[in-house]
N, C-alpha and C positions, 0 to 999 in steps of 0.2 A: 754685277761686274761694272756696268756703266756708271752707277753712282760713285764707285771707288775711283774710276778713271777721272770722272768730273771733279772729285775732291782733290785728286792729285794735281790735275791741271790748275785748279783754282789756287792751290797752295803754291805751286811754282810761279804762277803769274803774280800772285800777291807778294811773293818774296822779291820780285824784280821791280815793283812799282817805286820803291824808294830810290832805286838806282837811276830812275828817269829824271828826277829832279825837276828842272824847268822845261824839260823836253816833252812833257805830257801833251801839250798842244800839238806838237809835231806828230805824236803817235795818234792822237784823235783825228788828225787830218787824213790819215790813210784808212780809217775805219770804213768809210763809204765804199772803198775799193773791195774790201773783204765782204761787205754785204752784197755788192753786185756779183762777186765771185760765187757766193753762196747761192744766190738765186739762179745764176746761169748754170751752175753745176747741177742743181736740182732738175732743171729742164733737160740738160744734157744726159743725165742719168736715166731719166724717163725715156728719152729718145733712143738711147742705146738698148734699154730693156725692150722697147718695142721692136727695134731692129732685129734683135736676137730672139724675139718672141718669148721672153722670160715672163713667168707668171709668179705671183707671190705664193708662198707655201700656204696651204689651207690648214695644216696641222704641224706641230713641232716635230722635228725629226726624232725618230725612235732611238733610244740609246743602243749602242752596240752591245751585242751579247758578250758576256764575260766567259773566258775560257776556264774550264774546271779541270 
């Protein structure tokens, strides 16, 4: 499912690039803010997981039984 979502996002973003025209430099100027956000949120997510004592699953969840 993730590759399909990534392909959809890539398609949508690629369709908007021609609309930017000469503004591509303006868009590139804000990329560092998104990178900082990504790094900060990764550490914030880890902190919240530790705060609530969340642990990663060791096995995939079992499928729910089907009703007959």
